[in-house]
C-alpha beads as a LAMMPS data file, in Angstrom:
LAMMPS data file: protein, C-alpha beads

371 atoms
370 bonds

1 atom types
1 bond types

-500.0 500.0 xlo xhi
-500.0 500.0 ylo yhi
-500.0 500.0 zlo zhi

Masses

1 110.0

Atoms # bond

1 1 1 83.649 -319.816 -385.935
2 1 1 80.140 -321.294 -385.806
3 1 1 79.201 -323.422 -382.803
4 1 1 77.525 -326.791 -383.452
5 1 1 75.880 -328.762 -380.627
6 1 1 75.223 -332.484 -381.016
7 1 1 72.778 -334.085 -378.572
8 1 1 73.210 -337.779 -377.739
9 1 1 71.190 -339.821 -375.266
10 1 1 71.760 -343.472 -376.235
11 1 1 74.396 -345.876 -377.514
12 1 1 72.301 -346.175 -380.710
13 1 1 72.140 -342.495 -381.616
14 1 1 75.834 -341.996 -380.836
15 1 1 76.654 -344.606 -383.492
16 1 1 74.750 -342.443 -385.993
17 1 1 76.257 -339.141 -384.869
18 1 1 79.913 -339.793 -384.144
19 1 1 81.219 -339.773 -387.732
20 1 1 79.509 -336.403 -388.232
21 1 1 80.850 -335.128 -384.913
22 1 1 84.390 -336.094 -385.871
23 1 1 84.101 -334.119 -389.125
24 1 1 83.056 -331.028 -387.182
25 1 1 85.723 -331.495 -384.491
26 1 1 88.482 -331.763 -387.081
27 1 1 87.398 -328.609 -388.924
28 1 1 88.810 -325.147 -388.266
29 1 1 85.518 -323.622 -389.434
30 1 1 83.366 -324.932 -386.599
31 1 1 83.495 -325.556 -382.876
32 1 1 81.948 -328.811 -381.674
33 1 1 79.938 -329.163 -378.459
34 1 1 78.549 -332.510 -377.270
35 1 1 75.575 -332.625 -374.896
36 1 1 75.552 -336.112 -373.329
37 1 1 72.437 -337.217 -371.466
38 1 1 69.815 -339.985 -371.137
39 1 1 70.879 -343.639 -371.013
40 1 1 74.545 -342.698 -371.446
41 1 1 74.699 -341.634 -367.794
42 1 1 72.855 -344.600 -366.289
43 1 1 74.858 -347.336 -364.568
44 1 1 71.927 -349.702 -365.144
45 1 1 72.337 -349.313 -368.895
46 1 1 76.117 -349.539 -369.030
47 1 1 77.305 -345.947 -368.427
48 1 1 78.006 -345.568 -372.144
49 1 1 79.180 -341.956 -371.743
50 1 1 82.626 -343.482 -371.266
51 1 1 82.565 -344.478 -374.955
52 1 1 82.103 -340.839 -375.918
53 1 1 84.986 -339.786 -373.656
54 1 1 87.312 -342.144 -375.527
55 1 1 86.999 -340.058 -378.697
56 1 1 88.580 -337.085 -376.951
57 1 1 86.064 -334.431 -377.961
58 1 1 87.049 -331.100 -376.389
59 1 1 83.666 -329.781 -375.296
60 1 1 81.617 -332.525 -373.619
61 1 1 78.840 -331.621 -371.193
62 1 1 77.031 -334.362 -369.244
63 1 1 73.541 -333.900 -367.886
64 1 1 71.440 -336.458 -365.983
65 1 1 67.804 -335.984 -367.021
66 1 1 66.230 -338.988 -365.264
67 1 1 65.487 -340.299 -361.780
68 1 1 65.451 -343.929 -360.657
69 1 1 62.007 -344.459 -362.190
70 1 1 63.014 -343.337 -365.711
71 1 1 59.603 -341.688 -366.262
72 1 1 59.597 -340.370 -369.811
73 1 1 57.538 -337.228 -369.207
74 1 1 59.633 -336.139 -366.225
75 1 1 62.862 -336.885 -368.108
76 1 1 61.584 -334.756 -371.001
77 1 1 60.818 -331.841 -368.689
78 1 1 64.191 -332.137 -366.964
79 1 1 65.987 -332.271 -370.297
80 1 1 64.246 -329.107 -371.542
81 1 1 65.252 -327.297 -368.365
82 1 1 68.885 -328.442 -368.465
83 1 1 69.384 -327.962 -372.206
84 1 1 67.802 -324.512 -372.100
85 1 1 70.370 -323.355 -369.545
86 1 1 73.161 -324.982 -371.549
87 1 1 72.385 -323.270 -374.877
88 1 1 71.842 -319.955 -373.083
89 1 1 75.447 -320.231 -371.923
90 1 1 77.167 -321.323 -375.158
91 1 1 74.817 -319.674 -377.728
92 1 1 75.130 -322.255 -380.547
93 1 1 74.446 -321.595 -384.227
94 1 1 73.103 -325.102 -384.905
95 1 1 71.732 -327.993 -382.837
96 1 1 71.945 -331.504 -384.337
97 1 1 69.650 -334.270 -383.061
98 1 1 68.820 -337.783 -384.158
99 1 1 65.838 -340.097 -384.166
100 1 1 62.709 -340.448 -382.108
101 1 1 63.460 -340.245 -378.399
102 1 1 62.619 -337.686 -375.718
103 1 1 66.134 -336.177 -375.610
104 1 1 66.103 -334.994 -379.249
105 1 1 62.496 -333.853 -378.783
106 1 1 63.514 -331.730 -375.785
107 1 1 66.470 -330.281 -377.708
108 1 1 64.273 -329.494 -380.722
109 1 1 61.673 -327.778 -378.536
110 1 1 64.343 -325.722 -376.787
111 1 1 66.177 -324.816 -379.985
112 1 1 63.081 -323.770 -381.908
113 1 1 61.727 -321.679 -379.012
114 1 1 65.093 -319.915 -378.743
115 1 1 65.314 -319.200 -382.472
116 1 1 68.264 -321.559 -383.016
117 1 1 68.511 -323.765 -386.114
118 1 1 67.775 -327.435 -385.432
119 1 1 68.906 -330.230 -387.775
120 1 1 67.135 -333.590 -387.441
121 1 1 68.756 -336.818 -388.652
122 1 1 66.513 -339.669 -389.867
123 1 1 63.214 -337.838 -389.843
124 1 1 60.475 -339.258 -392.056
125 1 1 61.071 -342.832 -390.867
126 1 1 58.410 -345.134 -389.398
127 1 1 59.239 -346.474 -385.930
128 1 1 55.889 -347.757 -384.671
129 1 1 54.305 -347.079 -381.247
130 1 1 54.847 -343.739 -379.497
131 1 1 58.189 -343.373 -381.285
132 1 1 56.396 -342.343 -384.482
133 1 1 54.718 -339.448 -382.699
134 1 1 58.010 -338.343 -381.157
135 1 1 59.911 -338.531 -384.450
136 1 1 57.289 -336.568 -386.400
137 1 1 57.060 -333.975 -383.608
138 1 1 60.821 -333.446 -383.813
139 1 1 60.528 -333.052 -387.586
140 1 1 57.869 -330.366 -387.195
141 1 1 60.144 -328.445 -384.828
142 1 1 63.358 -328.912 -386.831
143 1 1 64.440 -326.533 -389.597
144 1 1 66.839 -328.882 -391.428
145 1 1 66.160 -332.521 -392.288
146 1 1 68.958 -335.034 -392.972
147 1 1 67.171 -338.152 -394.199
148 1 1 67.930 -341.667 -395.345
149 1 1 66.135 -341.822 -398.683
150 1 1 63.417 -340.564 -401.014
151 1 1 60.664 -342.305 -399.019
152 1 1 61.600 -340.382 -395.880
153 1 1 61.785 -337.157 -397.891
154 1 1 58.290 -337.756 -399.283
155 1 1 56.843 -338.339 -395.801
156 1 1 58.334 -335.083 -394.542
157 1 1 56.812 -333.252 -397.471
158 1 1 53.469 -334.841 -396.555
159 1 1 53.980 -333.322 -393.110
160 1 1 54.236 -329.916 -394.767
161 1 1 58.039 -329.546 -394.693
162 1 1 59.800 -327.471 -397.332
163 1 1 61.631 -329.582 -399.903
164 1 1 64.522 -327.091 -399.840
165 1 1 65.165 -327.988 -396.185
166 1 1 65.453 -331.754 -396.823
167 1 1 68.851 -333.317 -397.624
168 1 1 69.301 -337.030 -398.402
169 1 1 72.542 -338.228 -396.771
170 1 1 71.747 -341.870 -395.938
171 1 1 72.388 -343.450 -392.547
172 1 1 75.758 -342.379 -391.051
173 1 1 76.290 -345.579 -389.051
174 1 1 76.536 -347.695 -392.219
175 1 1 79.980 -346.196 -392.861
176 1 1 81.277 -348.128 -389.863
177 1 1 80.113 -351.444 -391.321
178 1 1 82.734 -351.194 -394.068
179 1 1 85.486 -349.506 -392.085
180 1 1 85.165 -351.473 -388.831
181 1 1 88.570 -352.899 -387.850
182 1 1 87.459 -354.911 -384.809
183 1 1 87.674 -358.646 -385.493
184 1 1 85.345 -361.343 -384.193
185 1 1 88.182 -362.725 -382.057
186 1 1 88.789 -359.322 -380.477
187 1 1 85.096 -358.845 -379.716
188 1 1 84.737 -362.311 -378.196
189 1 1 87.842 -361.859 -376.073
190 1 1 86.801 -358.388 -374.909
191 1 1 83.374 -359.591 -373.765
192 1 1 84.442 -363.107 -372.714
193 1 1 82.163 -364.880 -375.190
194 1 1 83.066 -368.496 -375.766
195 1 1 80.280 -369.496 -378.176
196 1 1 81.330 -370.734 -381.598
197 1 1 77.826 -370.222 -383.014
198 1 1 75.317 -367.775 -381.587
199 1 1 72.416 -365.423 -382.283
200 1 1 71.838 -361.892 -380.989
201 1 1 68.659 -360.930 -379.102
202 1 1 67.478 -357.329 -378.593
203 1 1 63.981 -356.586 -377.297
204 1 1 62.727 -353.060 -376.557
205 1 1 59.487 -352.112 -374.788
206 1 1 56.439 -351.186 -376.850
207 1 1 55.101 -348.339 -374.730
208 1 1 51.597 -348.485 -376.216
209 1 1 51.288 -352.181 -375.310
210 1 1 52.229 -351.813 -371.661
211 1 1 49.371 -354.031 -370.459
212 1 1 50.758 -357.056 -372.353
213 1 1 54.481 -356.235 -372.163
214 1 1 55.179 -358.573 -369.244
215 1 1 53.631 -361.487 -371.137
216 1 1 55.448 -360.550 -374.352
217 1 1 58.790 -360.421 -372.525
218 1 1 58.226 -363.784 -370.850
219 1 1 57.196 -365.389 -374.160
220 1 1 60.310 -364.022 -375.837
221 1 1 62.666 -365.334 -373.138
222 1 1 60.923 -368.736 -372.892
223 1 1 61.259 -369.188 -376.658
224 1 1 64.965 -368.358 -376.549
225 1 1 65.542 -370.787 -373.683
226 1 1 63.562 -373.632 -375.241
227 1 1 65.314 -373.218 -378.593
228 1 1 68.531 -374.555 -377.018
229 1 1 70.729 -372.154 -379.007
230 1 1 73.438 -369.777 -377.837
231 1 1 72.480 -366.120 -377.430
232 1 1 74.116 -362.758 -376.845
233 1 1 71.363 -360.716 -375.183
234 1 1 71.520 -356.913 -374.981
235 1 1 69.477 -354.769 -372.601
236 1 1 66.485 -352.788 -373.891
237 1 1 66.315 -349.021 -374.006
238 1 1 64.889 -347.183 -370.995
239 1 1 61.412 -346.512 -372.397
240 1 1 58.332 -347.117 -370.265
241 1 1 58.074 -350.832 -369.439
242 1 1 61.754 -351.784 -369.702
243 1 1 61.545 -353.292 -366.191
244 1 1 59.363 -356.135 -367.499
245 1 1 62.051 -357.130 -369.975
246 1 1 64.867 -356.917 -367.430
247 1 1 62.807 -358.984 -364.974
248 1 1 62.413 -361.702 -367.626
249 1 1 66.167 -361.650 -368.293
250 1 1 66.844 -362.565 -364.660
251 1 1 65.866 -366.152 -365.467
252 1 1 68.855 -366.329 -367.837
253 1 1 71.378 -365.857 -365.042
254 1 1 73.735 -368.804 -364.756
255 1 1 72.680 -370.378 -368.064
256 1 1 75.758 -371.373 -370.063
257 1 1 74.229 -370.644 -373.460
258 1 1 73.375 -367.016 -372.619
259 1 1 75.557 -363.921 -372.229
260 1 1 73.583 -360.849 -371.150
261 1 1 75.020 -357.323 -371.507
262 1 1 73.704 -353.902 -370.536
263 1 1 75.490 -352.480 -373.586
264 1 1 78.111 -353.324 -376.221
265 1 1 80.561 -350.938 -377.888
266 1 1 79.222 -350.367 -381.404
267 1 1 82.302 -351.536 -383.304
268 1 1 82.428 -354.711 -381.210
269 1 1 78.710 -355.230 -381.662
270 1 1 79.103 -354.992 -385.455
271 1 1 81.894 -357.595 -385.395
272 1 1 79.583 -359.932 -383.460
273 1 1 76.589 -359.177 -385.695
274 1 1 78.562 -359.926 -388.868
275 1 1 79.138 -363.459 -387.630
276 1 1 75.790 -364.183 -385.951
277 1 1 73.473 -366.962 -387.133
278 1 1 70.623 -364.450 -386.910
279 1 1 69.310 -361.527 -384.868
280 1 1 65.942 -361.601 -383.110
281 1 1 63.796 -359.009 -381.330
282 1 1 62.439 -355.616 -382.348
283 1 1 65.491 -353.373 -382.669
284 1 1 65.859 -351.113 -385.694
285 1 1 69.253 -352.763 -386.130
286 1 1 67.379 -355.770 -387.571
287 1 1 66.059 -353.552 -390.354
288 1 1 69.266 -351.751 -391.208
289 1 1 72.662 -353.104 -390.130
290 1 1 71.558 -356.755 -390.238
291 1 1 70.004 -356.372 -393.678
292 1 1 73.086 -354.614 -394.997
293 1 1 75.270 -357.441 -393.636
294 1 1 72.853 -360.070 -394.983
295 1 1 72.202 -361.511 -391.525
296 1 1 68.761 -363.135 -391.110
297 1 1 66.475 -361.080 -388.900
298 1 1 63.440 -362.209 -386.917
299 1 1 61.185 -359.267 -386.111
300 1 1 59.027 -359.938 -383.047
301 1 1 55.821 -358.006 -382.389
302 1 1 54.588 -354.665 -383.691
303 1 1 57.354 -352.193 -382.851
304 1 1 58.881 -351.778 -386.322
305 1 1 55.716 -352.364 -388.328
306 1 1 55.768 -350.777 -391.773
307 1 1 59.333 -349.506 -391.520
308 1 1 61.695 -349.757 -394.485
309 1 1 63.444 -353.135 -394.277
310 1 1 60.621 -354.961 -392.490
311 1 1 59.739 -356.669 -395.779
312 1 1 63.189 -358.296 -395.725
313 1 1 62.745 -359.832 -392.257
314 1 1 60.877 -362.793 -390.871
315 1 1 57.916 -361.372 -388.916
316 1 1 56.294 -363.146 -385.999
317 1 1 53.836 -362.327 -383.202
318 1 1 54.957 -362.142 -379.572
319 1 1 53.840 -365.704 -378.844
320 1 1 56.240 -368.329 -377.552
321 1 1 55.213 -371.137 -379.908
322 1 1 55.412 -368.946 -383.005
323 1 1 58.795 -367.494 -382.047
324 1 1 60.131 -370.964 -381.280
325 1 1 58.913 -372.332 -384.611
326 1 1 60.630 -369.567 -386.590
327 1 1 63.881 -370.013 -384.639
328 1 1 63.863 -373.732 -385.433
329 1 1 63.582 -373.000 -389.149
330 1 1 65.681 -369.885 -389.609
331 1 1 68.926 -371.760 -390.322
332 1 1 67.159 -373.891 -392.964
333 1 1 65.587 -370.985 -394.807
334 1 1 67.007 -369.770 -398.082
335 1 1 67.381 -366.318 -396.609
336 1 1 68.085 -363.554 -399.087
337 1 1 67.952 -359.943 -398.070
338 1 1 67.418 -357.487 -400.864
339 1 1 70.408 -355.199 -400.382
340 1 1 69.235 -351.898 -401.799
341 1 1 71.993 -349.401 -402.669
342 1 1 73.143 -347.509 -399.583
343 1 1 74.889 -344.179 -399.211
344 1 1 78.228 -344.884 -397.538
345 1 1 79.663 -341.368 -397.322
346 1 1 76.997 -339.772 -395.118
347 1 1 79.430 -337.883 -392.924
348 1 1 81.143 -336.264 -395.922
349 1 1 77.786 -335.333 -397.469
350 1 1 76.697 -333.773 -394.182
351 1 1 79.957 -331.848 -393.839
352 1 1 79.863 -330.620 -397.442
353 1 1 76.394 -329.148 -396.878
354 1 1 77.525 -327.679 -393.557
355 1 1 80.651 -326.126 -395.080
356 1 1 78.727 -324.689 -398.027
357 1 1 76.604 -322.612 -395.664
358 1 1 73.334 -324.050 -397.046
359 1 1 72.045 -324.936 -393.588
360 1 1 72.518 -321.415 -392.292
361 1 1 70.534 -319.933 -395.204
362 1 1 67.396 -321.840 -394.183
363 1 1 64.703 -319.633 -392.711
364 1 1 64.020 -320.142 -389.013
365 1 1 60.433 -319.058 -389.628
366 1 1 58.807 -322.287 -390.802
367 1 1 55.886 -322.191 -393.227
368 1 1 53.641 -325.193 -393.855
369 1 1 53.939 -326.330 -397.473
370 1 1 50.705 -327.597 -399.001
371 1 1 51.010 -330.472 -401.479

Bonds

1 1 1 2
2 1 2 3
3 1 3 4
4 1 4 5
5 1 5 6
6 1 6 7
7 1 7 8
8 1 8 9
9 1 9 10
10 1 10 11
11 1 11 12
12 1 12 13
13 1 13 14
14 1 14 15
15 1 15 16
16 1 16 17
17 1 17 18
18 1 18 19
19 1 19 20
20 1 20 21
21 1 21 22
22 1 22 23
23 1 23 24
24 1 24 25
25 1 25 26
26 1 26 27
27 1 27 28
28 1 28 29
29 1 29 30
30 1 30 31
31 1 31 32
32 1 32 33
33 1 33 34
34 1 34 35
35 1 35 36
36 1 36 37
37 1 37 38
38 1 38 39
39 1 39 40
40 1 40 41
41 1 41 42
42 1 42 43
43 1 43 44
44 1 44 45
45 1 45 46
46 1 46 47
47 1 47 48
48 1 48 49
49 1 49 50
50 1 50 51
51 1 51 52
52 1 52 53
53 1 53 54
54 1 54 55
55 1 55 56
56 1 56 57
57 1 57 58
58 1 58 59
59 1 59 60
60 1 60 61
61 1 61 62
62 1 62 63
63 1 63 64
64 1 64 65
65 1 65 66
66 1 66 67
67 1 67 68
68 1 68 69
69 1 69 70
70 1 70 71
71 1 71 72
72 1 72 73
73 1 73 74
74 1 74 75
75 1 75 76
76 1 76 77
77 1 77 78
78 1 78 79
79 1 79 80
80 1 80 81
81 1 81 82
82 1 82 83
83 1 83 84
84 1 84 85
85 1 85 86
86 1 86 87
87 1 87 88
88 1 88 89
89 1 89 90
90 1 90 91
91 1 91 92
92 1 92 93
93 1 93 94
94 1 94 95
95 1 95 96
96 1 96 97
97 1 97 98
98 1 98 99
99 1 99 100
100 1 100 101
101 1 101 102
102 1 102 103
103 1 103 104
104 1 104 105
105 1 105 106
106 1 106 107
107 1 107 108
108 1 108 109
109 1 109 110
110 1 110 111
111 1 111 112
112 1 112 113
113 1 113 114
114 1 114 115
115 1 115 116
116 1 116 117
117 1 117 118
118 1 118 119
119 1 119 120
120 1 120 121
121 1 121 122
122 1 122 123
123 1 123 124
124 1 124 125
125 1 125 126
126 1 126 127
127 1 127 128
128 1 128 129
129 1 129 130
130 1 130 131
131 1 131 132
132 1 132 133
133 1 133 134
134 1 134 135
135 1 135 136
136 1 136 137
137 1 137 138
138 1 138 139
139 1 139 140
140 1 140 141
141 1 141 142
142 1 142 143
143 1 143 144
144 1 144 145
145 1 145 146
146 1 146 147
147 1 147 148
148 1 148 149
149 1 149 150
150 1 150 151
151 1 151 152
152 1 152 153
153 1 153 154
154 1 154 155
155 1 155 156
156 1 156 157
157 1 157 158
158 1 158 159
159 1 159 160
160 1 160 161
161 1 161 162
162 1 162 163
163 1 163 164
164 1 164 165
165 1 165 166
166 1 166 167
167 1 167 168
168 1 168 169
169 1 169 170
170 1 170 171
171 1 171 172
172 1 172 173
173 1 173 174
174 1 174 175
175 1 175 176
176 1 176 177
177 1 177 178
178 1 178 179
179 1 179 180
180 1 180 181
181 1 181 182
182 1 182 183
183 1 183 184
184 1 184 185
185 1 185 186
186 1 186 187
187 1 187 188
188 1 188 189
189 1 189 190
190 1 190 191
191 1 191 192
192 1 192 193
193 1 193 194
194 1 194 195
195 1 195 196
196 1 196 197
197 1 197 198
198 1 198 199
199 1 199 200
200 1 200 201
201 1 201 202
202 1 202 203
203 1 203 204
204 1 204 205
205 1 205 206
206 1 206 207
207 1 207 208
208 1 208 209
209 1 209 210
210 1 210 211
211 1 211 212
212 1 212 213
213 1 213 214
214 1 214 215
215 1 215 216
216 1 216 217
217 1 217 218
218 1 218 219
219 1 219 220
220 1 220 221
221 1 221 222
222 1 222 223
223 1 223 224
224 1 224 225
225 1 225 226
226 1 226 227
227 1 227 228
228 1 228 229
229 1 229 230
230 1 230 231
231 1 231 232
232 1 232 233
233 1 233 234
234 1 234 235
235 1 235 236
236 1 236 237
237 1 237 238
238 1 238 239
239 1 239 240
240 1 240 241
241 1 241 242
242 1 242 243
243 1 243 244
244 1 244 245
245 1 245 246
246 1 246 247
247 1 247 248
248 1 248 249
249 1 249 250
250 1 250 251
251 1 251 252
252 1 252 253
253 1 253 254
254 1 254 255
255 1 255 256
256 1 256 257
257 1 257 258
258 1 258 259
259 1 259 260
260 1 260 261
261 1 261 262
262 1 262 263
263 1 263 264
264 1 264 265
265 1 265 266
266 1 266 267
267 1 267 268
268 1 268 269
269 1 269 270
270 1 270 271
271 1 271 272
272 1 272 273
273 1 273 274
274 1 274 275
275 1 275 276
276 1 276 277
277 1 277 278
278 1 278 279
279 1 279 280
280 1 280 281
281 1 281 282
282 1 282 283
283 1 283 284
284 1 284 285
285 1 285 286
286 1 286 287
287 1 287 288
288 1 288 289
289 1 289 290
290 1 290 291
291 1 291 292
292 1 292 293
293 1 293 294
294 1 294 295
295 1 295 296
296 1 296 297
297 1 297 298
298 1 298 299
299 1 299 300
300 1 300 301
301 1 301 302
302 1 302 303
303 1 303 304
304 1 304 305
305 1 305 306
306 1 306 307
307 1 307 308
308 1 308 309
309 1 309 310
310 1 310 311
311 1 311 312
312 1 312 313
313 1 313 314
314 1 314 315
315 1 315 316
316 1 316 317
317 1 317 318
318 1 318 319
319 1 319 320
320 1 320 321
321 1 321 322
322 1 322 323
323 1 323 324
324 1 324 325
325 1 325 326
326 1 326 327
327 1 327 328
328 1 328 329
329 1 329 330
330 1 330 331
331 1 331 332
332 1 332 333
333 1 333 334
334 1 334 335
335 1 335 336
336 1 336 337
337 1 337 338
338 1 338 339
339 1 339 340
340 1 340 341
341 1 341 342
342 1 342 343
343 1 343 344
344 1 344 345
345 1 345 346
346 1 346 347
347 1 347 348
348 1 348 349
349 1 349 350
350 1 350 351
351 1 351 352
352 1 352 353
353 1 353 354
354 1 354 355
355 1 355 356
356 1 356 357
357 1 357 358
358 1 358 359
359 1 359 360
360 1 360 361
361 1 361 362
362 1 362 363
363 1 363 364
364 1 364 365
365 1 365 366
366 1 366 367
367 1 367 368
368 1 368 369
369 1 369 370
370 1 370 371
């Protein structure tokens, strides 16, 4: 029985991984291991590891890779150390990681240096800022690439990756959008949200713009406040500079038209997103889930520049007046997202490839492929 380790560090990547994890857990051909780390284990960010526990996976290992300062380089080093000891103990056949954060980078480094196959989900995407460098670094370390579309596949081939190692499976979290059974009423009751109409706000730090991040955060919050609308606000990720955003959110305390959460359960979040007037900020959710659900998205700042879906959003600089102007008009706009065809059976496609043995035939010795 082959051992498969999934690495999850955030509420966002767990939403992408869990349908794949469930397929592995339910199979008699594989043994699932879940390495839980990063934001999942932080009280400040909602202790979202409890959401993973609820699925009842047999082999869950939790590892705290951060200190109270959440320094990205130190967290990376700690993660490499902890994950190295973990895989030495269980000796997995495959490590599965997602995205563009330091936890998957650490796992990819450790796996490749220990001659263990690494599969990377959603390589070849454009994230903006330091995230691009992290994502492409993970791709160069990974042996197997599970991508969204042909554009992502082409970018990986530009990076010198072998076409035979690239599998298009779409984005696994989109399956939940159609199968989600949580109603709006349930979500509102669970989180004590009384708004009839509302928007969702999600702002993450742009690590390469640290010198202006405080001003950007303040402009964002001032625009939301002056708009006079109701907002569900969700904490940023724990990248460098998140403190500036959280400091700005303190001014929202006690305001009746704001509900601020460190985290929301994904199924409940989707129920709320489906019924939102719009979503604003710089989360990748604006470019994927919101577009799929045909919810207007306002993309603030540079974080998601050039990424697939950005052409279907309203883009605005991180200036209060400009953000406020767009908010005042968004409900009047004839907003039409171009819903491109999406793959909605990603988990089955992943499992079919896994079961066929294709992944395990891929050479661990990588060779740069010239175009």
